[in-house]
PyMOL commands that place a pseudoatom at each C-alpha (Angstrom):
pseudoatom trace, name=CA, resn=MET, resi=1, chain=A, elem=C, hetatm=0, pos=[-27.743, 40.323, -59.293]
pseudoatom trace, name=CA, resn=THR, resi=2, chain=A, elem=C, hetatm=0, pos=[-26.404, 37.532, -57.306]
pseudoatom trace, name=CA, resn=SER, resi=3, chain=A, elem=C, hetatm=0, pos=[-28.191, 34.227, -57.392]
pseudoatom trace, name=CA, resn=ILE, resi=4, chain=A, elem=C, hetatm=0, pos=[-28.750, 32.243, -54.182]
pseudoatom trace, name=CA, resn=ASP, resi=5, chain=A, elem=C, hetatm=0, pos=[-28.577, 28.537, -54.190]
pseudoatom trace, name=CA, resn=PRO, resi=6, chain=A, elem=C, hetatm=0, pos=[-31.370, 27.166, -52.343]
pseudoatom trace, name=CA, resn=THR, resi=7, chain=A, elem=C, hetatm=0, pos=[-29.465, 23.861, -51.714]
pseudoatom trace, name=CA, resn=PRO, resi=8, chain=A, elem=C, hetatm=0, pos=[-27.720, 23.956, -48.168]
pseudoatom trace, name=CA, resn=PRO, resi=9, chain=A, elem=C, hetatm=0, pos=[-24.303, 23.102, -47.926]
pseudoatom trace, name=CA, resn=ALA, resi=10, chain=A, elem=C, hetatm=0, pos=[-23.453, 19.275, -47.329]
pseudoatom trace, name=CA, resn=PRO, resi=11, chain=A, elem=C, hetatm=0, pos=[-22.759, 18.832, -43.707]
pseudoatom trace, name=CA, resn=SER, resi=12, chain=A, elem=C, hetatm=0, pos=[-18.964, 18.094, -42.820]
pseudoatom trace, name=CA, resn=PRO, resi=13, chain=A, elem=C, hetatm=0, pos=[-18.151, 14.507, -42.169]
pseudoatom trace, name=CA, resn=THR, resi=14, chain=A, elem=C, hetatm=0, pos=[-18.347, 13.907, -38.524]
pseudoatom trace, name=CA, resn=LEU, resi=15, chain=A, elem=C, hetatm=0, pos=[-15.032, 12.447, -37.061]
pseudoatom trace, name=CA, resn=PRO, resi=16, chain=A, elem=C, hetatm=0, pos=[-15.263, 9.139, -35.200]
pseudoatom trace, name=CA, resn=VAL, resi=17, chain=A, elem=C, hetatm=0, pos=[-15.416, 9.098, -31.631]
pseudoatom trace, name=CA, resn=PRO, resi=18, chain=A, elem=C, hetatm=0, pos=[-13.122, 7.054, -29.916]
pseudoatom trace, name=CA, resn=PRO, resi=19, chain=A, elem=C, hetatm=0, pos=[-14.553, 4.270, -27.965]
pseudoatom trace, name=CA, resn=ALA, resi=20, chain=A, elem=C, hetatm=0, pos=[-14.381, 4.927, -24.236]
pseudoatom trace, name=CA, resn=HIS, resi=21, chain=A, elem=C, hetatm=0, pos=[-11.904, 3.194, -22.004]
pseudoatom trace, name=CA, resn=VAL, resi=22, chain=A, elem=C, hetatm=0, pos=[-13.272, -0.030, -20.675]
pseudoatom trace, name=CA, resn=ALA, resi=23, chain=A, elem=C, hetatm=0, pos=[-11.836, -1.591, -17.730]
pseudoatom trace, name=CA, resn=ARG, resi=24, chain=A, elem=C, hetatm=0, pos=[-10.492, -5.050, -18.083]
pseudoatom trace, name=CA, resn=PRO, resi=25, chain=A, elem=C, hetatm=0, pos=[-10.429, -7.173, -14.946]
pseudoatom trace, name=CA, resn=HIS, resi=26, chain=A, elem=C, hetatm=0, pos=[-7.421, -8.652, -13.902]
pseudoatom trace, name=CA, resn=SER, resi=27, chain=A, elem=C, hetatm=0, pos=[-7.443, -12.705, -14.108]
pseudoatom trace, name=CA, resn=PRO, resi=28, chain=A, elem=C, hetatm=0, pos=[-7.001, -14.739, -10.823]
pseudoatom trace, name=CA, resn=ALA, resi=29, chain=A, elem=C, hetatm=0, pos=[-3.302, -15.602, -12.284]
pseudoatom trace, name=CA, resn=GLU, resi=30, chain=A, elem=C, hetatm=0, pos=[-2.424, -11.658, -12.702]
pseudoatom trace, name=CA, resn=ASP, resi=31, chain=A, elem=C, hetatm=0, pos=[-3.815, -10.700, -9.220]
pseudoatom trace, name=CA, resn=PHE, resi=32, chain=A, elem=C, hetatm=0, pos=[-1.542, -13.782, -7.881]
pseudoatom trace, name=CA, resn=TYR, resi=33, chain=A, elem=C, hetatm=0, pos=[1.643, -12.405, -9.499]
pseudoatom trace, name=CA, resn=ALA, resi=34, chain=A, elem=C, hetatm=0, pos=[1.028, -8.960, -8.660]
pseudoatom trace, name=CA, resn=ILE, resi=35, chain=A, elem=C, hetatm=0, pos=[0.112, -9.610, -5.007]
pseudoatom trace, name=CA, resn=ALA, resi=36, chain=A, elem=C, hetatm=0, pos=[3.321, -11.889, -4.760]
pseudoatom trace, name=CA, resn=ILE, resi=37, chain=A, elem=C, hetatm=0, pos=[5.318, -9.108, -6.107]
pseudoatom trace, name=CA, resn=GLY, resi=38, chain=A, elem=C, hetatm=0, pos=[3.735, -6.562, -3.746]
pseudoatom trace, name=CA, resn=CYS, resi=39, chain=A, elem=C, hetatm=0, pos=[4.220, -8.694, -0.770]
pseudoatom trace, name=CA, resn=ALA, resi=40, chain=A, elem=C, hetatm=0, pos=[8.215, -9.111, -1.724]
pseudoatom trace, name=CA, resn=PHE, resi=41, chain=A, elem=C, hetatm=0, pos=[8.653, -5.511, -1.628]
pseudoatom trace, name=CA, resn=ILE, resi=42, chain=A, elem=C, hetatm=0, pos=[6.912, -4.992, 1.673]
pseudoatom trace, name=CA, resn=ALA, resi=43, chain=A, elem=C, hetatm=0, pos=[8.935, -7.656, 3.115]
pseudoatom trace, name=CA, resn=MET, resi=44, chain=A, elem=C, hetatm=0, pos=[12.202, -6.033, 1.622]
pseudoatom trace, name=CA, resn=GLY, resi=45, chain=A, elem=C, hetatm=0, pos=[11.148, -2.863, 2.839]
pseudoatom trace, name=CA, resn=LEU, resi=46, chain=A, elem=C, hetatm=0, pos=[10.723, -4.076, 6.370]
pseudoatom trace, name=CA, resn=MET, resi=47, chain=A, elem=C, hetatm=0, pos=[14.151, -5.736, 6.123]
pseudoatom trace, name=CA, resn=LEU, resi=48, chain=A, elem=C, hetatm=0, pos=[15.768, -2.568, 5.292]
pseudoatom trace, name=CA, resn=LEU, resi=49, chain=A, elem=C, hetatm=0, pos=[14.116, -0.455, 8.040]
pseudoatom trace, name=CA, resn=LYS, resi=50, chain=A, elem=C, hetatm=0, pos=[14.897, -3.166, 10.608]
pseudoatom trace, name=CA, resn=GLN, resi=51, chain=A, elem=C, hetatm=0, pos=[18.611, -3.309, 9.663]
pseudoatom trace, name=CA, resn=ALA, resi=52, chain=A, elem=C, hetatm=0, pos=[18.541, 0.479, 10.178]
pseudoatom trace, name=CA, resn=LYS, resi=53, chain=A, elem=C, hetatm=0, pos=[16.643, 0.395, 13.326]
pseudoatom trace, name=CA, resn=LEU, resi=54, chain=A, elem=C, hetatm=0, pos=[13.851, 2.610, 11.978]
pseudoatom trace, name=CA, resn=VAL, resi=55, chain=A, elem=C, hetatm=0, pos=[10.187, 2.658, 12.456]
pseudoatom trace, name=CA, resn=THR, resi=56, chain=A, elem=C, hetatm=0, pos=[7.648, 3.665, 10.061]
pseudoatom trace, name=CA, resn=GLY, resi=57, chain=A, elem=C, hetatm=0, pos=[3.617, 4.191, 9.606]
pseudoatom trace, name=CA, resn=GLY, resi=58, chain=A, elem=C, hetatm=0, pos=[0.819, 1.713, 9.418]
pseudoatom trace, name=CA, resn=MET, resi=59, chain=A, elem=C, hetatm=0, pos=[1.194, -2.014, 10.211]
pseudoatom trace, name=CA, resn=ALA, resi=60, chain=A, elem=C, hetatm=0, pos=[4.591, -2.220, 8.914]
pseudoatom trace, name=CA, resn=GLY, resi=61, chain=A, elem=C, hetatm=0, pos=[5.442, 0.624, 11.754]
pseudoatom trace, name=CA, resn=ILE, resi=62, chain=A, elem=C, hetatm=0, pos=[3.640, -1.342, 14.528]
pseudoatom trace, name=CA, resn=ALA, resi=63, chain=A, elem=C, hetatm=0, pos=[5.540, -4.712, 13.386]
pseudoatom trace, name=CA, resn=LEU, resi=64, chain=A, elem=C, hetatm=0, pos=[8.846, -2.920, 13.661]
pseudoatom trace, name=CA, resn=LEU, resi=65, chain=A, elem=C, hetatm=0, pos=[8.151, -1.261, 16.879]
pseudoatom trace, name=CA, resn=LEU, resi=66, chain=A, elem=C, hetatm=0, pos=[7.153, -4.523, 18.612]
pseudoatom trace, name=CA, resn=SER, resi=67, chain=A, elem=C, hetatm=0, pos=[10.315, -6.423, 16.808]
pseudoatom trace, name=CA, resn=TYR, resi=68, chain=A, elem=C, hetatm=0, pos=[12.643, -4.201, 19.022]
pseudoatom trace, name=CA, resn=LEU, resi=69, chain=A, elem=C, hetatm=0, pos=[10.697, -5.297, 22.159]
pseudoatom trace, name=CA, resn=ILE, resi=70, chain=A, elem=C, hetatm=0, pos=[9.974, -8.901, 21.041]
pseudoatom trace, name=CA, resn=HIS, resi=71, chain=A, elem=C, hetatm=0, pos=[12.334, -11.666, 19.760]
pseudoatom trace, name=CA, resn=LEU, resi=72, chain=A, elem=C, hetatm=0, pos=[10.221, -11.903, 16.771]
pseudoatom trace, name=CA, resn=SER, resi=73, chain=A, elem=C, hetatm=0, pos=[10.832, -10.959, 13.128]
pseudoatom trace, name=CA, resn=PRO, resi=74, chain=A, elem=C, hetatm=0, pos=[8.847, -7.937, 11.512]
pseudoatom trace, name=CA, resn=ALA, resi=75, chain=A, elem=C, hetatm=0, pos=[7.402, -10.175, 8.955]
pseudoatom trace, name=CA, resn=THR, resi=76, chain=A, elem=C, hetatm=0, pos=[6.169, -12.612, 11.430]
pseudoatom trace, name=CA, resn=LEU, resi=77, chain=A, elem=C, hetatm=0, pos=[4.695, -9.931, 13.593]
pseudoatom trace, name=CA, resn=PHE, resi=78, chain=A, elem=C, hetatm=0, pos=[2.931, -8.293, 10.778]
pseudoatom trace, name=CA, resn=LEU, resi=79, chain=A, elem=C, hetatm=0, pos=[1.037, -11.301, 10.250]
pseudoatom trace, name=CA, resn=LEU, resi=80, chain=A, elem=C, hetatm=0, pos=[0.231, -12.048, 13.876]
pseudoatom trace, name=CA, resn=ILE, resi=81, chain=A, elem=C, hetatm=0, pos=[-1.167, -8.590, 14.764]
pseudoatom trace, name=CA, resn=ASN, resi=82, chain=A, elem=C, hetatm=0, pos=[-3.268, -8.389, 11.443]
pseudoatom trace, name=CA, resn=ILE, resi=83, chain=A, elem=C, hetatm=0, pos=[-5.117, -11.649, 12.461]
pseudoatom trace, name=CA, resn=PRO, resi=84, chain=A, elem=C, hetatm=0, pos=[-8.086, -9.783, 14.193]
pseudoatom trace, name=CA, resn=PHE, resi=85, chain=A, elem=C, hetatm=0, pos=[-8.453, -7.640, 11.142]
pseudoatom trace, name=CA, resn=PHE, resi=86, chain=A, elem=C, hetatm=0, pos=[-9.049, -10.201, 8.577]
pseudoatom trace, name=CA, resn=LEU, resi=87, chain=A, elem=C, hetatm=0, pos=[-12.588, -10.948, 10.062]
pseudoatom trace, name=CA, resn=PHE, resi=88, chain=A, elem=C, hetatm=0, pos=[-13.368, -7.087, 9.740]
pseudoatom trace, name=CA, resn=ALA, resi=89, chain=A, elem=C, hetatm=0, pos=[-11.698, -6.823, 6.332]
pseudoatom trace, name=CA, resn=GLY, resi=90, chain=A, elem=C, hetatm=0, pos=[-14.162, -9.981, 5.109]
pseudoatom trace, name=CA, resn=ARG, resi=91, chain=A, elem=C, hetatm=0, pos=[-17.307, -8.230, 6.674]
pseudoatom trace, name=CA, resn=ALA, resi=92, chain=A, elem=C, hetatm=0, pos=[-16.620, -4.870, 5.316]
pseudoatom trace, name=CA, resn=MET, resi=93, chain=A, elem=C, hetatm=0, pos=[-15.113, -5.255, 2.001]
pseudoatom trace, name=CA, resn=GLY, resi=94, chain=A, elem=C, hetatm=0, pos=[-16.231, -8.545, 0.841]
pseudoatom trace, name=CA, resn=MET, resi=95, chain=A, elem=C, hetatm=0, pos=[-15.069, -12.435, 1.267]
pseudoatom trace, name=CA, resn=ALA, resi=96, chain=A, elem=C, hetatm=0, pos=[-12.683, -12.291, -1.863]
pseudoatom trace, name=CA, resn=PHE, resi=97, chain=A, elem=C, hetatm=0, pos=[-11.061, -9.360, -0.149]
pseudoatom trace, name=CA, resn=GLY, resi=98, chain=A, elem=C, hetatm=0, pos=[-10.486, -10.778, 3.137]
pseudoatom trace, name=CA, resn=LEU, resi=99, chain=A, elem=C, hetatm=0, pos=[-9.141, -13.939, 1.680]
pseudoatom trace, name=CA, resn=LYS, resi=100, chain=A, elem=C, hetatm=0, pos=[-6.714, -12.160, -0.763]
pseudoatom trace, name=CA, resn=THR, resi=101, chain=A, elem=C, hetatm=0, pos=[-5.802, -10.025, 2.300]
pseudoatom trace, name=CA, resn=LEU, resi=102, chain=A, elem=C, hetatm=0, pos=[-5.088, -13.163, 4.407]
pseudoatom trace, name=CA, resn=PHE, resi=103, chain=A, elem=C, hetatm=0, pos=[-2.933, -14.574, 1.499]
pseudoatom trace, name=CA, resn=ALA, resi=104, chain=A, elem=C, hetatm=0, pos=[-0.910, -11.445, 1.070]
pseudoatom trace, name=CA, resn=ASN, resi=105, chain=A, elem=C, hetatm=0, pos=[-0.198, -11.349, 4.939]
pseudoatom trace, name=CA, resn=ILE, resi=106, chain=A, elem=C, hetatm=0, pos=[1.033, -15.111, 4.923]
pseudoatom trace, name=CA, resn=ALA, resi=107, chain=A, elem=C, hetatm=0, pos=[2.960, -14.294, 1.847]
pseudoatom trace, name=CA, resn=ILE, resi=108, chain=A, elem=C, hetatm=0, pos=[4.969, -11.461, 3.504]
pseudoatom trace, name=CA, resn=MET, resi=109, chain=A, elem=C, hetatm=0, pos=[5.494, -13.332, 6.463]
pseudoatom trace, name=CA, resn=GLY, resi=110, chain=A, elem=C, hetatm=0, pos=[7.055, -16.262, 4.414]
pseudoatom trace, name=CA, resn=VAL, resi=111, chain=A, elem=C, hetatm=0, pos=[9.079, -14.017, 2.247]
pseudoatom trace, name=CA, resn=GLY, resi=112, chain=A, elem=C, hetatm=0, pos=[10.253, -12.085, 5.072]
pseudoatom trace, name=CA, resn=LEU, resi=113, chain=A, elem=C, hetatm=0, pos=[11.371, -15.143, 6.840]
pseudoatom trace, name=CA, resn=ALA, resi=114, chain=A, elem=C, hetatm=0, pos=[13.202, -16.545, 3.788]
pseudoatom trace, name=CA, resn=MET, resi=115, chain=A, elem=C, hetatm=0, pos=[14.895, -13.082, 2.776]
pseudoatom trace, name=CA, resn=PRO, resi=116, chain=A, elem=C, hetatm=0, pos=[17.744, -13.620, 5.399]
pseudoatom trace, name=CA, resn=TYR, resi=117, chain=A, elem=C, hetatm=0, pos=[18.772, -16.722, 3.923]
pseudoatom trace, name=CA, resn=ALA, resi=118, chain=A, elem=C, hetatm=0, pos=[18.926, -15.206, 0.491]
pseudoatom trace, name=CA, resn=MET, resi=119, chain=A, elem=C, hetatm=0, pos=[20.638, -11.933, 1.354]
pseudoatom trace, name=CA, resn=GLU, resi=120, chain=A, elem=C, hetatm=0, pos=[22.518, -10.412, 3.925]
pseudoatom trace, name=CA, resn=ILE, resi=121, chain=A, elem=C, hetatm=0, pos=[22.886, -6.622, 4.421]
pseudoatom trace, name=CA, resn=ALA, resi=122, chain=A, elem=C, hetatm=0, pos=[26.144, -5.791, 6.106]
pseudoatom trace, name=CA, resn=ARG, resi=123, chain=A, elem=C, hetatm=0, pos=[25.797, -1.992, 6.002]
pseudoatom trace, name=CA, resn=ILE, resi=124, chain=A, elem=C, hetatm=0, pos=[23.058, 0.375, 5.150]
pseudoatom trace, name=CA, resn=SER, resi=125, chain=A, elem=C, hetatm=0, pos=[22.672, 4.211, 5.316]
pseudoatom trace, name=CA, resn=PRO, resi=126, chain=A, elem=C, hetatm=0, pos=[19.685, 5.006, 7.597]
pseudoatom trace, name=CA, resn=PHE, resi=127, chain=A, elem=C, hetatm=0, pos=[18.554, 7.687, 5.125]
pseudoatom trace, name=CA, resn=PHE, resi=128, chain=A, elem=C, hetatm=0, pos=[18.753, 5.325, 2.380]
pseudoatom trace, name=CA, resn=ALA, resi=129, chain=A, elem=C, hetatm=0, pos=[16.723, 2.769, 4.196]
pseudoatom trace, name=CA, resn=ALA, resi=130, chain=A, elem=C, hetatm=0, pos=[14.177, 5.275, 5.188]
pseudoatom trace, name=CA, resn=LEU, resi=131, chain=A, elem=C, hetatm=0, pos=[13.687, 6.694, 1.735]
pseudoatom trace, name=CA, resn=PHE, resi=132, chain=A, elem=C, hetatm=0, pos=[14.032, 3.519, -0.358]
pseudoatom trace, name=CA, resn=GLY, resi=133, chain=A, elem=C, hetatm=0, pos=[12.604, 1.084, 2.219]
pseudoatom trace, name=CA, resn=GLY, resi=134, chain=A, elem=C, hetatm=0, pos=[9.499, 3.205, 2.685]
pseudoatom trace, name=CA, resn=SER, resi=135, chain=A, elem=C, hetatm=0, pos=[8.974, 3.832, -0.941]
pseudoatom trace, name=CA, resn=ILE, resi=136, chain=A, elem=C, hetatm=0, pos=[9.033, 0.128, -1.957]
pseudoatom trace, name=CA, resn=ILE, resi=137, chain=A, elem=C, hetatm=0, pos=[6.730, -0.820, 1.019]
pseudoatom trace, name=CA, resn=GLY, resi=138, chain=A, elem=C, hetatm=0, pos=[4.373, 1.926, -0.678]
pseudoatom trace, name=CA, resn=PHE, resi=139, chain=A, elem=C, hetatm=0, pos=[4.730, 0.589, -3.955]
pseudoatom trace, name=CA, resn=GLY, resi=140, chain=A, elem=C, hetatm=0, pos=[4.016, -3.063, -2.452]
pseudoatom trace, name=CA, resn=ILE, resi=141, chain=A, elem=C, hetatm=0, pos=[0.819, -1.727, -0.596]
pseudoatom trace, name=CA, resn=LEU, resi=142, chain=A, elem=C, hetatm=0, pos=[-0.257, -0.304, -4.071]
pseudoatom trace, name=CA, resn=ALA, resi=143, chain=A, elem=C, hetatm=0, pos=[0.228, -3.337, -5.872]
pseudoatom trace, name=CA, resn=ILE, resi=144, chain=A, elem=C, hetatm=0, pos=[-1.723, -5.212, -3.451]
pseudoatom trace, name=CA, resn=ALA, resi=145, chain=A, elem=C, hetatm=0, pos=[-4.671, -2.776, -3.310]
pseudoatom trace, name=CA, resn=ARG, resi=146, chain=A, elem=C, hetatm=0, pos=[-4.685, -2.548, -7.084]
pseudoatom trace, name=CA, resn=HIS, resi=147, chain=A, elem=C, hetatm=0, pos=[-5.506, -6.378, -7.195]
pseudoatom trace, name=CA, resn=GLY, resi=148, chain=A, elem=C, hetatm=0, pos=[-8.299, -6.274, -4.798]
pseudoatom trace, name=CA, resn=ALA, resi=149, chain=A, elem=C, hetatm=0, pos=[-6.556, -6.944, -1.462]
pseudoatom trace, name=CA, resn=GLY, resi=150, chain=A, elem=C, hetatm=0, pos=[-5.096, -4.915, 1.519]
pseudoatom trace, name=CA, resn=VAL, resi=151, chain=A, elem=C, hetatm=0, pos=[-2.316, -5.455, 4.169]
pseudoatom trace, name=CA, resn=GLY, resi=152, chain=A, elem=C, hetatm=0, pos=[-4.921, -5.222, 6.926]
pseudoatom trace, name=CA, resn=GLY, resi=153, chain=A, elem=C, hetatm=0, pos=[-4.925, -3.465, 10.194]
pseudoatom trace, name=CA, resn=VAL, resi=154, chain=A, elem=C, hetatm=0, pos=[-4.969, 0.335, 9.937]
pseudoatom trace, name=CA, resn=GLY, resi=155, chain=A, elem=C, hetatm=0, pos=[-5.773, 0.465, 6.370]
pseudoatom trace, name=CA, resn=VAL, resi=156, chain=A, elem=C, hetatm=0, pos=[-8.912, -1.919, 6.784]
pseudoatom trace, name=CA, resn=VAL, resi=157, chain=A, elem=C, hetatm=0, pos=[-10.018, 0.399, 9.594]
pseudoatom trace, name=CA, resn=ALA, resi=158, chain=A, elem=C, hetatm=0, pos=[-9.689, 3.444, 7.854]
pseudoatom trace, name=CA, resn=LEU, resi=159, chain=A, elem=C, hetatm=0, pos=[-11.574, 2.035, 4.906]
pseudoatom trace, name=CA, resn=ILE, resi=160, chain=A, elem=C, hetatm=0, pos=[-14.403, 0.665, 7.323]
pseudoatom trace, name=CA, resn=LEU, resi=161, chain=A, elem=C, hetatm=0, pos=[-14.629, 4.032, 9.008]
pseudoatom trace, name=CA, resn=GLN, resi=162, chain=A, elem=C, hetatm=0, pos=[-14.752, 5.690, 5.817]
pseudoatom trace, name=CA, resn=LYS, resi=163, chain=A, elem=C, hetatm=0, pos=[-17.798, 3.374, 4.580]
pseudoatom trace, name=CA, resn=SER, resi=164, chain=A, elem=C, hetatm=0, pos=[-19.506, 3.211, 7.778]
pseudoatom trace, name=CA, resn=ARG, resi=165, chain=A, elem=C, hetatm=0, pos=[-19.161, 7.013, 9.046]
pseudoatom trace, name=CA, resn=GLY, resi=166, chain=A, elem=C, hetatm=0, pos=[-17.851, 8.908, 5.973]
pseudoatom trace, name=CA, resn=TRP, resi=167, chain=A, elem=C, hetatm=0, pos=[-14.478, 9.577, 7.545]
pseudoatom trace, name=CA, resn=ASN, resi=168, chain=A, elem=C, hetatm=0, pos=[-11.683, 10.254, 5.217]
pseudoatom trace, name=CA, resn=ALA, resi=169, chain=A, elem=C, hetatm=0, pos=[-9.431, 7.296, 5.046]
pseudoatom trace, name=CA, resn=GLY, resi=170, chain=A, elem=C, hetatm=0, pos=[-6.401, 9.403, 4.127]
pseudoatom trace, name=CA, resn=ARG, resi=171, chain=A, elem=C, hetatm=0, pos=[-6.837, 11.412, 7.370]
pseudoatom trace, name=CA, resn=THR, resi=172, chain=A, elem=C, hetatm=0, pos=[-7.542, 8.467, 9.253]
pseudoatom trace, name=CA, resn=GLN, resi=173, chain=A, elem=C, hetatm=0, pos=[-4.309, 6.807, 8.132]
pseudoatom trace, name=CA, resn=MET, resi=174, chain=A, elem=C, hetatm=0, pos=[-2.332, 9.741, 8.686]
pseudoatom trace, name=CA, resn=ALA, resi=175, chain=A, elem=C, hetatm=0, pos=[-3.606, 10.089, 12.268]
pseudoatom trace, name=CA, resn=CYS, resi=176, chain=A, elem=C, hetatm=0, pos=[-2.905, 6.464, 13.212]
pseudoatom trace, name=CA, resn=ASP, resi=177, chain=A, elem=C, hetatm=0, pos=[0.604, 7.011, 11.633]
pseudoatom trace, name=CA, resn=VAL, resi=178, chain=A, elem=C, hetatm=0, pos=[1.415, 9.779, 13.822]
pseudoatom trace, name=CA, resn=LEU, resi=179, chain=A, elem=C, hetatm=0, pos=[0.290, 7.934, 17.063]
pseudoatom trace, name=CA, resn=ILE, resi=180, chain=A, elem=C, hetatm=0, pos=[2.472, 4.912, 15.971]
pseudoatom trace, name=CA, resn=LEU, resi=181, chain=A, elem=C, hetatm=0, pos=[5.747, 7.284, 15.329]
pseudoatom trace, name=CA, resn=LEU, resi=182, chain=A, elem=C, hetatm=0, pos=[4.887, 8.860, 18.614]
pseudoatom trace, name=CA, resn=ALA, resi=183, chain=A, elem=C, hetatm=0, pos=[4.634, 5.550, 20.314]
pseudoatom trace, name=CA, resn=SER, resi=184, chain=A, elem=C, hetatm=0, pos=[8.419, 5.024, 19.070]
pseudoatom trace, name=CA, resn=LEU, resi=185, chain=A, elem=C, hetatm=0, pos=[9.761, 8.073, 20.894]
pseudoatom trace, name=CA, resn=PRO, resi=186, chain=A, elem=C, hetatm=0, pos=[10.884, 6.279, 23.905]
pseudoatom trace, name=CA, resn=ILE, resi=187, chain=A, elem=C, hetatm=0, pos=[13.138, 3.629, 21.907]
pseudoatom trace, name=CA, resn=LEU, resi=188, chain=A, elem=C, hetatm=0, pos=[14.489, 6.020, 19.179]
pseudoatom trace, name=CA, resn=ASN, resi=189, chain=A, elem=C, hetatm=0, pos=[16.951, 8.808, 19.175]
pseudoatom trace, name=CA, resn=ALA, resi=190, chain=A, elem=C, hetatm=0, pos=[16.190, 12.105, 17.489]
pseudoatom trace, name=CA, resn=GLU, resi=191, chain=A, elem=C, hetatm=0, pos=[17.901, 11.203, 14.351]
pseudoatom trace, name=CA, resn=ARG, resi=192, chain=A, elem=C, hetatm=0, pos=[16.197, 7.846, 13.920]
pseudoatom trace, name=CA, resn=PHE, resi=193, chain=A, elem=C, hetatm=0, pos=[12.861, 9.254, 14.703]
pseudoatom trace, name=CA, resn=GLY, resi=194, chain=A, elem=C, hetatm=0, pos=[13.186, 11.814, 11.964]
pseudoatom trace, name=CA, resn=LEU, resi=195, chain=A, elem=C, hetatm=0, pos=[14.090, 9.383, 9.497]
pseudoatom trace, name=CA, resn=SER, resi=196, chain=A, elem=C, hetatm=0, pos=[11.228, 7.163, 10.672]
pseudoatom trace, name=CA, resn=VAL, resi=197, chain=A, elem=C, hetatm=0, pos=[9.067, 9.965, 9.949]
pseudoatom trace, name=CA, resn=LEU, resi=198, chain=A, elem=C, hetatm=0, pos=[10.519, 10.084, 6.369]
pseudoatom trace, name=CA, resn=SER, resi=199, chain=A, elem=C, hetatm=0, pos=[10.105, 6.505, 5.855]
pseudoatom trace, name=CA, resn=ALA, resi=200, chain=A, elem=C, hetatm=0, pos=[6.352, 7.114, 6.638]
pseudoatom trace, name=CA, resn=ALA, resi=201, chain=A, elem=C, hetatm=0, pos=[6.187, 9.898, 4.395]
pseudoatom trace, name=CA, resn=ALA, resi=202, chain=A, elem=C, hetatm=0, pos=[7.797, 7.990, 1.656]
pseudoatom trace, name=CA, resn=ILE, resi=203, chain=A, elem=C, hetatm=0, pos=[4.735, 5.192, 1.788]
pseudoatom trace, name=CA, resn=ASN, resi=204, chain=A, elem=C, hetatm=0, pos=[2.159, 7.878, 1.929]
pseudoatom trace, name=CA, resn=ALA, resi=205, chain=A, elem=C, hetatm=0, pos=[3.556, 9.959, -1.010]
pseudoatom trace, name=CA, resn=VAL, resi=206, chain=A, elem=C, hetatm=0, pos=[3.659, 6.793, -3.287]
pseudoatom trace, name=CA, resn=LEU, resi=207, chain=A, elem=C, hetatm=0, pos=[-0.040, 5.957, -2.226]
pseudoatom trace, name=CA, resn=PHE, resi=208, chain=A, elem=C, hetatm=0, pos=[-1.096, 9.665, -2.629]
pseudoatom trace, name=CA, resn=VAL, resi=209, chain=A, elem=C, hetatm=0, pos=[0.338, 9.798, -6.154]
pseudoatom trace, name=CA, resn=ASN, resi=210, chain=A, elem=C, hetatm=0, pos=[-0.853, 6.584, -7.646]
pseudoatom trace, name=CA, resn=HIS, resi=211, chain=A, elem=C, hetatm=0, pos=[-3.503, 5.569, -5.807]
pseudoatom trace, name=CA, resn=ARG, resi=212, chain=A, elem=C, hetatm=0, pos=[-6.518, 7.993, -6.800]
pseudoatom trace, name=CA, resn=PRO, resi=213, chain=A, elem=C, hetatm=0, pos=[-9.749, 7.427, -8.151]
pseudoatom trace, name=CA, resn=GLY, resi=214, chain=A, elem=C, hetatm=0, pos=[-10.006, 7.341, -11.845]
pseudoatom trace, name=CA, resn=ARG, resi=215, chain=A, elem=C, hetatm=0, pos=[-6.344, 7.202, -12.451]
pseudoatom trace, name=CA, resn=TYR, resi=216, chain=A, elem=C, hetatm=0, pos=[-6.432, 3.458, -12.782]
pseudoatom trace, name=CA, resn=ILE, resi=217, chain=A, elem=C, hetatm=0, pos=[-9.047, 1.600, -14.528]
pseudoatom trace, name=CA, resn=GLY, resi=218, chain=A, elem=C, hetatm=0, pos=[-8.068, -2.076, -14.159]
pseudoatom trace, name=CA, resn=HIS, resi=219, chain=A, elem=C, hetatm=0, pos=[-9.476, -4.032, -11.379]
for i in range(1, 219): cmd.bond("trace and resi %d" % i, "trace and resi %d" % (i + 1))
show_as sticks, trace
zoom trace
């Protein structure tokens, strides 16, 4: 006859549960540094696209489009056409967001005006300008957004409509990009129009892959 030990077996040791990830807010110095880099990326992208005589989506596209009609740099136009949106940004997203957005736009203009004195582009492939210029504009927008600011304009309108009416910000942005690109048809030939579409796709691809909820916990 087999004896039965009435003592229950000792419970297996519980493995320690790793602590949940906790977001560490960026310091003001980190915000300043990242926004400055993002502004430099956007100014560089605008310079490449302007040199290749291309357009793109968003406020960068509007600034480039106007620069072919008005004798002002895209970086300067980028700031000027964003002025009406700073008030909207502050009211819809908070004063801190509005002030950071204003700083970012002034910095884009400043870097854009200084860049021709720092470097000169003698020749550039339009395909490279579309792909690389669009991509670094996308990364510039991403860096600025990750640190509590925006580049104004279409992006701010899309966020306001998403917050107030529930419209999808990505679809609103895409619809605006389509309208901007269509407006460039009278001044671009078929090849440059196609490359302008590629540059807009490059910007949105960077944001689609990297700027998703839950993908980045720092703020």
